C-alpha positions in Angstrom: 5.3 -33.6 -2.5 7.4 -31.5 -4.8 11.2 -31.4 -4.4 13.1 -28.1 -4.8 16.8 -28.7 -4.2 17.0 -30.2 -0.7 13.6 -28.7 0.4 10.4 -30.7 0.0 7.3 -28.6 -0.6 4.3 -29.9 1.3 0.8 -29.9 0.0 -0.2 -27.0 2.2 2.8 -25.0 1.1 2.0 -25.8 -2.6 -1.6 -24.7 -2.1 -0.5 -21.5 -0.2 1.8 -20.6 -3.1 -0.7 -21.3 -5.9 -4.1 -21.0 -4.3 -5.1 -17.9 -6.3 -4.3 -19.6 -9.6 -6.1 -22.8 -8.5 -9.2 -20.8 -7.5 -9.0 -18.9 -10.9 -9.0 -22.2 -12.8 -11.8 -23.7 -10.8 -14.0 -20.6 -11.3 -13.4 -20.7 -15.1 -14.4 -24.4 -15.2 -17.5 -23.7 -13.1 -18.5 -20.7 -15.2 -18.1 -22.8 -18.4 -20.4 -25.5 -17.0 -23.0 -23.2 -15.6 -23.6 -21.1 -18.7 -22.7 -21.4 -22.4 -22.5 -17.6 -22.7 -19.5 -17.2 -20.4 -16.8 -18.1 -23.1 -18.4 -16.0 -25.8 -16.2 -13.2 -27.1 -18.7 -10.5 -26.3 -19.0 -11.6 -22.7 -15.3 -11.9 -22.2 -14.9 -8.4 -23.6 -17.5 -7.0 -21.3 -15.7 -8.8 -18.4 -12.5 -7.0 -19.1 -14.2 -3.7 -19.6 -16.2 -3.8 -16.4 -13.2 -4.8 -14.2 -10.6 -2.4 -15.5 -11.6 0.3 -13.0 -11.8 -2.0 -10.0 -8.5 -3.6 -11.1 -6.8 -0.2 -10.9 -8.3 0.5 -7.5 -7.1 -2.9 -6.2 -3.5 -1.9 -7.1 -3.8 1.1 -4.9 -5.5 -0.9 -2.1 -2.6 -3.4 -2.3 -0.1 -0.7 -1.4 -2.2 0.5 1.5 -2.7 -3.0 2.9 1.0 -3.8 2.6 1.7 -1.0 5.1 -0.9 -2.6 7.5 -3.6 -0.1 6.6 -7.0 -0.1 4.9 -8.7 2.4 2.6 -12.5 2.4 2.9 -12.8 5.6 1.0 -12.0 4.4 -2.6 -15.6 3.8 -3.6 -16.7 7.2 -2.5 -13.7 8.8 -4.2 -14.9 7.1 -7.4 -18.3 8.6 -6.8 -17.2 12.2 -6.2 -14.6 11.9 -8.9 -17.2 10.7 -11.4 -19.5 13.6 -10.5 -16.7 16.2 -10.5 -15.5 15.0 -13.9 -19.0 15.2 -15.5 -19.6 18.6 -13.9 -16.3 20.0 -15.2 -16.9 18.6 -18.7 -19.9 20.9 -19.0 -17.8 24.0 -19.1 -14.2 22.9 -19.5 -12.1 20.7 -21.9 -11.3 17.0 -21.4 -7.7 17.6 -20.3 -8.7 20.1 -17.6 -11.5 17.9 -16.3 -9.2 14.9 -16.0 -6.6 16.9 -14.2 -9.0 18.3 -11.7 -10.5 14.9 -11.0 -7.1 13.3 -10.4 -6.2 16.2 -8.1 -9.4 15.7 -6.1 -8.7 11.9 -5.8 -5.1 12.6 -4.6 -6.3 15.2 -2.2 -8.8 12.8 -0.6 -6.0 10.2 -0.3 -3.7 12.9 1.2 -6.2 13.7 3.9 -6.4 10.1 4.9 -2.7 9.7 4.7 -2.0 12.7 6.9 -4.2 11.6 9.7 -3.0 8.0 9.5 0.7 8.7 9.1 1.2 11.9 11.0 -1.5 11.8 13.6 -1.5 8.1 14.3 -5.2 7.7 13.9 -6.7 4.3 12.9 -6.9 3.8 9.1 -10.4 2.3 9.5 -11.8 5.3 11.2 -10.0 7.9 9.1 -10.9 6.4 5.7 -14.5 5.7 6.9 -14.8 9.5 7.6 -13.4 10.4 4.2 -15.7 7.9 2.6 -18.8 9.6 4.2 -17.6 13.1 3.4 -16.7 12.3 -0.2 -20.0 10.6 -0.9 -21.9 13.5 0.7 -20.0 16.0 -1.4 -20.8 14.1 -4.5 -24.5 14.5 -3.8 -24.1 18.2 -3.0 -22.4 18.9 -6.3 -25.0 17.3 -8.5 -28.0 17.8 -6.1 -28.7 14.0 -6.3 -29.2 14.0 -10.1 -27.0 12.4 -12.7 -25.0 14.6 -15.1 -24.7 13.6 -18.7 -21.3 13.6 -20.5 -21.4 14.7 -24.1 -18.0 14.1 -25.6 -18.1 11.6 -28.5 -14.3 11.0 -28.6 -14.1 10.3 -24.8 -17.2 8.0 -24.9 -15.6 6.2 -27.8 -12.6 5.4 -25.7 -14.9 3.8 -23.1 -16.5 1.5 -25.6 -13.5 1.1 -28.0 -11.2 -1.8 -28.4 -7.7 -2.3 -29.8 -6.8 -5.7 -31.2 -10.0 -7.0 -29.7 -9.2 -5.9 -26.2 -11.0 -3.0 -24.5 -8.8 0.1 -24.4 -9.5 0.5 -20.7 -7.9 -2.9 -20.1 -4.6 -1.6 -21.4 -4.5 1.2 -18.8 -5.2 -1.3 -16.1 -2.3 -3.5 -17.4 0.1 -0.5 -17.5 -0.7 0.4 -13.9 -0.4 -3.3 -12.9 3.1 -3.4 -14.5 4.1 -0.2 -12.8 3.1 -1.5 -9.3 4.7 -4.9 -10.0 7.9 -3.2 -11.0 7.9 -0.8 -8.0 7.2 -3.6 -5.5 9.7 -6.0 -7.0 12.7 -3.8 -8.1 12.6 -0.5 -6.2 13.6 0.6 -2.7 10.2 2.3 -2.3 8.4 -1.0 -2.8 10.7 -2.9 -0.3 10.2 -0.2 2.3 6.4 -0.2 1.9 6.3 -3.9 2.4 8.7 -3.7 5.3 6.5 -1.1 7.1 3.7 -3.7 7.2 6.0 -6.4 8.5 7.7 -4.2 11.2 7.3 -0.5 11.1 9.3 0.1 14.3 12.3 -1.7 12.8 12.0 0.5 9.6 11.8 3.6 11.8 14.8 2.6 13.9 16.9 2.0 10.8 16.6 5.7 10.0 13.9 5.6 7.3 11.1 8.1 7.5 8.3 5.6 7.4 5.6 8.2 7.8 6.2 9.7 4.3 5.8 6.2 2.8 2.6 5.6 4.7 1.3 9.0 3.6 2.2 8.3 0.0 0.3 5.0 -0.4 -3.0 6.7 0.5 -2.3 9.4 -2.0 -1.7 6.8 -4.7 -4.8 4.9 -3.6 -6.9 8.1 -4.0 -5.3 8.9 -7.3 -6.0 5.4 -8.7 -9.7 5.6 -7.4 -10.0 8.9 -9.3 -8.6 7.2 -12.4 -11.2 4.5 -12.1 -13.8 7.3 -11.8 -12.8 8.7 -15.2 -12.8 5.3 -16.8 -16.3 4.6 -15.4 -17.4 7.9 -16.9 -16.2 6.9 -20.3 -18.2 3.7 -20.1 -21.5 5.0 -18.7 -21.5 8.5 -20.1 -22.9 10.0 -16.9 -21.7 11.3 -13.6 -23.7 9.8 -10.7 -23.2 10.1 -6.9 -24.0 6.4 -6.7 -21.1 5.4 -8.8 -18.5 3.3 -6.9 -20.9 2.2 -4.2 -19.4 -1.0 -2.8 -16.1 -0.8 -4.7 -14.2 -0.7 -1.4 -15.7 -4.2 -0.6 -14.7 -5.5 -4.1 -11.1 -4.1 -3.8 -10.6 -5.7 -0.3 -12.1 -9.0 -1.6 -9.7 -8.9 -4.5 -6.6 -8.3 -2.4 -7.5 -11.0 0.1 -8.2 -13.5 -2.6 -4.9 -12.4 -4.1 -3.1 -13.6 -1.0 -2.4 -10.2 0.5 -2.2 -10.3 4.3 -4.6 -7.8 6.0 -1.9 -7.5 8.7 0.4 -6.0 6.1 3.9 -7.0 4.8 2.8 -9.7 2.4 1.3 -9.5 -1.1 2.2 -9.3 -4.8 0.7 -7.4 -7.7 0.5 -10.5 -9.9 -1.7 -12.4 -7.5 -3.9 -9.4 -7.0 -4.4 -9.1 -10.8 -5.6 -12.7 -10.8 -7.9 -11.8 -7.9 -9.4 -9.1 -10.0 -10.5 -11.6 -12.6 -11.7 -14.1 -9.9 -14.1 -11.5 -8.4 -15.0 -10.3 -11.9 -15.9 -13.8 -13.0 -17.9 -14.5 -9.9 -20.0 -11.4 -10.5 -20.3 -12.2 -14.2 -21.5 -15.8 -13.4 -24.1 -14.4 -11.0 -25.3 -11.9 -13.6 -25.5 -14.5 -16.3 -27.5 -16.8 -14.0 -29.7 -13.8 -13.0 -28.7 -13.8 -9.3 -30.0 -10.6 -7.6 -27.6 -7.7 -6.8 -28.4 -8.1 -3.1 -27.5 -11.8 -3.1 -24.2 -10.9 -4.9 -23.3 -8.6 -1.9 -23.9 -11.5 0.5 -21.6 -13.8 -1.7 -18.8 -11.2 -1.8 -19.0 -10.8 2.0 -18.7 -14.6 2.5 -15.8 -14.7 0.1 -13.9 -12.2 2.2 -14.7 -14.1 5.4 -13.6 -17.4 3.9 -10.4 -15.9 2.4 -9.4 -14.3 5.7 -10.2 -17.6 7.6 -8.0 -19.5 5.1 -5.2 -17.0 5.7 -5.5 -17.6 9.5 -5.4 -21.4 9.1 -2.3 -21.1 6.9 -0.6 -18.8 9.4 -1.3 -21.2 12.2 0.0 -24.1 10.1 3.3 -22.3 9.4 3.6 -21.5 13.1 
């Protein structure tokens, strides 16, 4: 046991507080033992580059889940955003294409937020519908074919590094710091968390909870569109298949990061660690030549185990 003032921290409380960090350290050790390529600079750089987009999506998912909701549309928003960006780049400049893509992402989030916050529909059903529509619209725009992006400076950003760190990673860190600051030091962050804990109490205190619930879906859609642009810079194409399964990854990241799916509990710092945990698990399986289908099974089991552990911890506290 560890003493903190007059309070003794039990083993279960210690694990609950630091479980994400412990899992991260264990995964690093396992990865180092399973393959010698894991700790190579090139592999670590690729790991950062590949997970910048999903890290940004996870920060938006964090806000949504804190309110007690869920956003299944983020992967499809990445897909439609990726296609729209590539399509716009054929006839318009970079700035205009980025603006339109971000606007589309925010609009998709606004649709979900409106029906969840103002029409009291279930987030699962609403975001599932937006997911289907967005993915279908992506196929309509490009007619099922990929669209090439020919912009050397933009593509250089996707592959470029600064001080040995991929440029995309800096954007993920900026967004992480923004969400961390908002949740820790602003009234907005406290209200978002409070909505997930007890929305009725928030409403009775005179706070317009609906606008906050609406806003988190807009932010989630905006972050998904941002990830779509980053993905475009890395792949150089717009494809309707882009982002397939990203919603599963984002949920897995938040759950591993200790975010309660019931809402009201979660931190940006632990979610960031969850990004690298999921990223490393995928990286290990790629290095050891595990098939993509098996990887989906593993990710699903990870979510199940993480939720089960949360349930056990909740019962233990009770």
